[in-house]
C-alpha positions as CSV (number, residue, x, y, z in Angstrom):
1,M,-146.5,-163.6,125.9
2,S,-144.1,-166.2,127.3
3,P,-141.6,-165.0,129.9
4,A,-138.0,-164.5,128.8
5,L,-135.7,-167.4,129.4
6,P,-133.0,-166.8,132.1
7,P,-129.4,-166.4,130.8
8,A,-128.4,-169.9,132.0
9,A,-131.1,-171.5,129.9
10,T,-130.0,-169.7,126.7
11,F,-126.3,-170.4,127.0
12,L,-126.2,-173.8,125.3
13,P,-128.6,-173.0,122.4
14,H,-126.7,-169.8,121.8
15,L,-123.3,-171.6,121.9
16,S,-124.6,-174.4,119.6
17,R,-125.8,-171.9,116.9
18,A,-122.6,-170.0,117.0
19,L,-120.4,-173.1,116.7
20,D,-122.5,-174.2,113.7
21,A,-122.2,-170.8,112.1
22,L,-118.4,-170.7,112.6
23,G,-117.7,-174.2,111.3
24,F,-116.5,-175.6,114.6
25,W,-117.6,-179.2,113.7
26,E,-115.7,-179.3,110.5
27,G,-112.4,-180.5,111.9
28,P,-110.1,-180.9,115.0
29,A,-110.1,-177.9,117.3
30,V,-108.1,-176.3,120.2
31,L,-110.1,-174.8,123.1
32,A,-108.2,-172.0,124.8
33,V,-109.0,-172.2,128.5
34,S,-107.6,-169.7,130.9
35,G,-109.5,-171.0,133.9
36,G,-111.7,-167.9,134.0
37,A,-115.5,-168.2,134.0
38,D,-116.0,-167.5,130.2
39,S,-113.5,-170.1,129.0
40,V,-114.6,-172.7,131.6
41,A,-118.2,-172.3,130.5
42,L,-117.1,-172.6,126.9
43,L,-115.3,-175.9,127.8
44,H,-118.3,-177.3,129.7
45,G,-120.7,-176.2,126.9
46,V,-118.6,-177.8,124.1
47,V,-118.3,-181.1,126.0
48,R,-122.0,-181.1,126.6
49,L,-122.8,-180.4,122.9
50,M,-120.2,-183.0,121.7
51,S,-122.0,-185.6,123.8
52,D,-125.3,-184.8,122.0
53,R,-123.7,-185.6,118.6
54,D,-122.8,-188.9,117.0
55,V,-119.7,-187.5,115.4
56,A,-117.6,-184.7,117.0
57,P,-114.2,-183.3,116.2
58,A,-111.1,-184.1,118.2
59,V,-110.7,-181.4,120.8
60,T,-107.5,-180.4,122.7
61,V,-107.5,-178.0,125.6
62,A,-104.7,-175.5,125.7
63,H,-103.6,-173.2,128.5
64,A,-101.0,-170.5,128.3
65,H,-99.2,-170.3,131.7
66,H,-97.6,-166.8,131.8
67,D,-95.3,-165.2,134.3
68,L,-97.1,-162.0,135.2
69,R,-98.7,-163.1,138.4
70,D,-98.3,-165.6,141.3
71,G,-101.6,-167.5,140.8
72,A,-100.8,-168.7,137.3
73,A,-99.6,-172.1,138.4
74,R,-102.8,-172.6,140.3
75,D,-104.8,-171.8,137.1
76,A,-102.7,-174.3,135.1
77,E,-103.4,-177.1,137.5
78,F,-107.1,-176.3,137.6
79,V,-107.4,-176.4,133.7
80,A,-105.4,-179.6,133.5
81,A,-107.7,-181.2,136.0
82,L,-110.8,-179.9,134.2
83,A,-109.6,-181.3,130.9
84,A,-108.8,-184.7,132.5
85,T,-112.3,-184.8,134.0
86,A,-113.8,-184.1,130.5
87,G,-111.6,-186.8,129.0
88,L,-109.8,-184.3,126.7
89,P,-106.0,-184.0,126.1
90,C,-104.5,-180.8,127.5
91,Q,-101.4,-178.8,126.5
92,I,-99.9,-176.4,129.1
93,G,-97.4,-173.9,127.7
94,A,-95.1,-171.5,129.5
95,V,-95.3,-168.0,128.1
96,A,-92.4,-165.8,129.2
97,V,-94.0,-162.4,128.9
98,R,-91.4,-160.6,131.0
99,A,-88.5,-161.9,128.9
100,A,-90.2,-160.5,125.8
101,A,-90.5,-156.9,127.2
102,D,-90.5,-154.3,124.6
103,R,-90.5,-150.6,125.2
104,G,-92.9,-150.1,122.3
105,E,-95.5,-152.6,123.5
106,G,-97.3,-153.0,126.9
107,W,-97.6,-156.1,129.0
108,E,-101.1,-156.8,127.7
109,G,-100.0,-156.7,124.1
110,I,-97.0,-158.9,124.6
111,A,-99.0,-161.5,126.6
112,R,-101.7,-161.6,123.9
113,R,-99.2,-162.0,121.1
114,L,-97.3,-164.8,122.8
115,R,-100.5,-166.5,123.8
116,Y,-101.7,-166.6,120.2
117,R,-98.3,-167.9,119.1
118,F,-98.6,-170.7,121.6
119,L,-102.2,-171.6,120.6
120,L,-101.2,-171.7,116.9
121,A,-98.3,-174.0,117.8
122,V,-100.6,-176.3,119.6
123,A,-103.1,-176.3,116.7
124,R,-100.4,-177.2,114.2
125,A,-99.1,-180.0,116.5
126,C,-102.4,-181.7,116.8
127,G,-103.7,-180.9,113.3
128,A,-106.5,-178.6,114.4
129,V,-108.2,-176.3,111.9
130,S,-109.6,-173.9,114.5
131,V,-108.6,-172.3,117.8
132,V,-111.7,-171.4,120.0
133,V,-111.4,-168.5,122.4
134,A,-114.1,-167.3,124.9
135,H,-114.3,-163.6,124.3
136,T,-117.8,-162.3,125.0
137,A,-119.8,-159.2,124.1
138,D,-118.5,-157.5,127.2
139,D,-114.9,-158.0,125.9
140,Q,-116.0,-156.7,122.5
141,A,-117.4,-153.5,124.1
142,E,-114.1,-153.0,126.1
143,T,-112.1,-153.6,122.9
144,I,-114.0,-151.0,120.9
145,L,-113.9,-148.4,123.7
146,H,-110.2,-149.0,124.2
147,R,-109.6,-148.4,120.5
148,I,-111.7,-145.3,120.4
149,A,-109.8,-143.9,123.3
150,R,-106.4,-144.8,121.9
151,G,-107.2,-143.7,118.4
152,T,-108.4,-146.1,115.6
153,G,-109.7,-146.1,112.1
154,L,-112.9,-147.6,110.8
155,A,-111.6,-151.2,110.7
156,G,-110.4,-151.0,114.3
157,L,-113.7,-149.6,115.4
158,A,-115.2,-152.9,114.2
159,G,-113.6,-154.6,117.2
160,M,-112.8,-158.3,117.2
161,P,-114.1,-160.5,114.3
162,A,-116.0,-163.7,115.1
163,R,-113.6,-165.5,112.8
164,R,-110.2,-164.7,111.5
165,R,-107.1,-166.4,110.1
166,L,-104.6,-167.2,112.9
167,G,-102.1,-169.0,110.7
168,D,-101.9,-171.1,107.6
169,G,-104.9,-173.5,107.7
170,V,-105.9,-172.5,111.2
171,D,-108.8,-170.0,112.1
172,L,-109.4,-168.3,115.4
173,I,-113.1,-168.4,116.2
174,R,-115.1,-166.6,119.0
175,P,-118.5,-168.3,119.5
176,L,-119.4,-166.2,122.6
177,L,-118.8,-162.9,121.0
178,D,-122.5,-162.0,120.8
179,M,-123.2,-163.2,124.3
180,P,-123.2,-161.0,127.4
181,G,-120.7,-162.0,130.0
182,A,-123.5,-162.7,132.5
183,M,-124.7,-165.6,130.4
184,P,-121.7,-168.0,130.9
185,R,-121.4,-167.1,134.6
186,A,-125.1,-167.9,135.0
187,F,-124.6,-171.2,133.2
188,L,-121.8,-172.2,135.6
189,G,-123.6,-170.9,138.7
190,E,-126.7,-172.8,138.0
191,R,-124.7,-176.0,137.7
192,G,-122.4,-175.3,140.7
193,M,-119.3,-175.4,138.5
194,A,-116.2,-173.7,139.7
195,W,-113.8,-171.4,137.9
196,C,-110.7,-169.3,138.8
197,E,-110.7,-165.6,139.4
198,D,-107.6,-163.9,137.9
199,E,-106.6,-161.4,140.5
200,S,-104.7,-159.4,137.8
201,N,-108.1,-158.6,136.2
202,A,-108.7,-156.3,139.1
203,D,-105.5,-154.3,138.6
204,R,-106.7,-151.0,137.2
205,R,-103.2,-150.0,136.0
206,F,-104.0,-152.2,132.9
207,S,-106.0,-150.2,130.4
208,R,-108.6,-153.0,129.8
209,N,-109.2,-153.4,133.5
210,Y,-109.6,-149.6,133.9
211,L,-112.3,-149.6,131.3
212,R,-113.9,-152.8,132.7
213,H,-114.1,-151.6,136.3
214,E,-114.1,-147.8,136.1
215,V,-115.6,-146.6,132.9
216,L,-118.2,-149.1,131.6
217,P,-119.9,-149.7,135.0
218,R,-120.3,-146.0,135.6
219,L,-121.8,-145.5,132.1
220,A,-124.3,-148.4,132.8
221,A,-125.1,-147.1,136.3
222,G,-125.6,-143.6,135.0
223,P,-127.4,-142.2,132.0
224,Y,-126.2,-145.0,129.6
225,P,-127.5,-148.4,130.8
226,A,-127.1,-149.9,127.4
227,A,-123.6,-148.5,126.7
228,S,-122.0,-151.9,126.2
229,A,-124.7,-153.1,123.8
230,A,-124.5,-149.8,121.9
231,L,-120.7,-150.1,121.5
232,V,-121.1,-153.7,120.2
233,R,-123.8,-152.5,117.7
234,L,-121.5,-149.7,116.6
235,G,-118.8,-152.2,116.0
236,R,-121.0,-154.3,113.8
237,Q,-122.0,-151.3,111.7
238,A,-118.4,-150.2,111.4
239,G,-117.3,-153.7,110.4
240,A,-119.8,-153.7,107.5
241,A,-118.7,-150.2,106.4
242,A,-115.0,-151.2,106.7
243,A,-115.6,-154.4,104.6
244,L,-117.2,-152.3,101.9
245,L,-114.3,-149.8,101.9
246,E,-111.7,-152.6,101.8
247,S,-113.5,-154.2,98.8
248,A,-113.4,-151.0,96.9
249,A,-109.8,-150.4,97.8
250,R,-108.8,-153.9,96.8
251,G,-110.4,-153.3,93.4
252,L,-108.5,-150.1,92.8
253,L,-105.2,-151.8,93.9
254,E,-105.7,-154.7,91.5
255,A,-106.6,-152.3,88.6
256,H,-103.9,-149.7,89.1
257,A,-100.9,-151.4,90.7
258,T,-98.1,-153.5,89.2
259,K,-95.6,-155.6,91.2
260,R,-92.2,-155.6,89.7
261,D,-89.5,-158.2,89.7
262,D,-87.5,-156.4,92.4
263,G,-90.5,-156.6,94.8
264,T,-91.5,-153.0,94.6
265,V,-95.0,-152.0,93.6
266,L,-95.7,-149.3,91.1
267,I,-99.0,-147.4,91.4
268,D,-100.6,-145.3,88.7
269,A,-101.1,-142.2,90.8
270,A,-102.9,-140.3,88.0
271,A,-105.7,-142.9,88.1
272,L,-106.1,-142.5,91.9
273,A,-105.5,-138.8,92.4
274,G,-109.2,-138.0,92.0
275,C,-110.4,-140.6,94.5
276,D,-111.5,-139.8,98.0
277,P,-108.3,-139.6,100.2
278,H,-109.8,-142.0,102.7
279,L,-110.3,-144.6,100.0
280,V,-106.7,-144.0,98.7
281,A,-105.4,-144.5,102.3
282,E,-107.3,-147.8,102.5
283,V,-105.7,-148.9,99.2
284,F,-102.3,-148.6,101.0
285,A,-103.6,-150.4,104.0
286,V,-104.7,-153.3,101.8
287,L,-101.3,-153.2,100.0
288,W,-99.5,-153.5,103.3
289,R,-101.5,-156.5,104.3
290,R,-101.2,-158.2,100.9
291,E,-97.4,-157.8,100.8
292,G,-96.9,-158.7,104.4
293,W,-95.0,-155.5,105.2
294,P,-94.6,-154.7,108.9
295,R,-97.8,-153.0,110.2
296,R,-97.1,-152.7,113.9
297,H,-96.1,-149.1,113.8
298,M,-98.2,-148.1,110.8
299,G,-101.1,-145.8,111.8
300,Q,-103.7,-143.7,110.0
301,R,-101.3,-140.7,109.7
302,H,-98.9,-142.9,107.7
303,Y,-101.6,-144.0,105.3
304,A,-102.8,-140.4,105.0
305,R,-99.3,-139.4,104.0
306,L,-99.2,-142.0,101.3
307,A,-102.6,-140.7,100.0
308,D,-101.1,-137.2,99.9
309,L,-98.2,-138.6,97.9
310,I,-100.5,-140.1,95.4
311,V,-102.4,-136.8,95.0
312,A,-99.2,-134.9,94.4
313,A,-97.8,-137.4,91.9
314,G,-101.1,-137.5,90.1
315,R,-101.0,-133.8,89.6
316,G,-97.4,-134.0,88.3
317,Q,-96.0,-132.6,91.5
318,A,-93.2,-135.1,92.1
319,R,-92.0,-135.4,95.7
320,G,-88.9,-137.0,97.1
321,D,-88.8,-140.4,98.7
322,E,-90.5,-140.8,102.1
323,D,-89.7,-143.4,104.6
324,F,-92.3,-145.4,106.6
325,P,-92.1,-147.9,109.5
326,G,-90.6,-151.3,108.8
327,G,-88.1,-150.1,106.2
328,I,-90.6,-149.2,103.5
329,T,-90.0,-146.3,101.1
330,A,-92.4,-144.6,98.8
331,G,-91.8,-141.8,96.2
332,A,-92.6,-140.7,92.7
333,E,-90.6,-142.3,89.9
334,R,-87.9,-139.9,88.7
335,R,-88.7,-140.3,85.0
336,L,-92.3,-141.1,85.5
337,P,-93.7,-138.6,88.0
338,S,-97.3,-139.7,87.6
339,A,-96.5,-143.0,89.2
340,V,-95.5,-143.9,92.7
341,A,-93.1,-146.7,93.6
342,I,-93.3,-148.3,97.0
343,G,-91.3,-151.1,98.5
344,R,-88.5,-152.0,100.9
345,R,-85.7,-149.4,101.3
346,R,-82.9,-149.8,98.8
347,T,-79.8,-147.9,97.7
348,S,-79.9,-148.7,94.0
349,P,-81.8,-146.4,91.6
350,R,-85.3,-147.4,90.8
351,H,-86.0,-149.1,87.5
352,V,-88.5,-147.0,85.5
353,A,-91.5,-148.9,84.1
354,D,-94.8,-148.2,82.6
355,P,-97.4,-148.6,85.3
356,T,-99.9,-150.0,82.8
357,D,-97.5,-152.8,81.8
358,R,-98.9,-155.8,83.7
């Protein structure tokens, strides 16, 4: 039996397979490089793999320079120099996190949202079809544990997808997502390559840092040495189950919902009242995504309320209008109690329509 290869030796083959699977080579790309070990290893790995191919996509390095810590300027200079050495164009963008402070959203959430907005803008400016970020399996485990502790549904339990749409014509891809964090660090260490340590990553006041430094290491050092791998495995299983549930919910929505000229959606409650409440709740989650209604403050309890509304209407027990985050109202039709109308809040009376009239 041959000995297992060290992490450094497996980094490039692993990265190459992931980039192939995620369609990285299909068009111009943006590499998000923070200056930390994972993103620096990603940059070095991509440059190495590009040199091995006759045809490679145009790649732009992007770095979001935020205002949450003193060392941010140093990181920006480091990334710019790294890109120049690699012969790649580099876009540095200032991200004003403090100016975007919102009492309903923490610093981490604001920084993440603004960073992705900046990366999408860079991708559109240079015609990129993908933005590549360096989240690893360690980040995935933290994400899943964070969502479990905060409260999440099945879809949230799946963690971060390896590929998702970031904006029109631009996908976000994560080629290191199945790779333990030790692998990119070993790759850099073996080659004597430098990276920047973000001192804010040690601040345990941030929820992710608390899980990274306090919870997961104690689990691994104690009776659960494979805790991170188990969380990632759970995420994959949850993702598969969530995809199946979403597919079933989408089919029900297409079969039993009608969008009217005024933008409201009429749902045949009688057809859904006998379905499992979790499936009916997922129907509304799919509807929210399809219509582009605000989802930031929508949680499982809101979708459960909507499912209850469907059950009541399906049994002919009409209920009054109920308001939901983002200015959305749902309620049984006044002259058609077996149907539920849902849409943006309005003052004019609802127009009654047959839910089967498509």
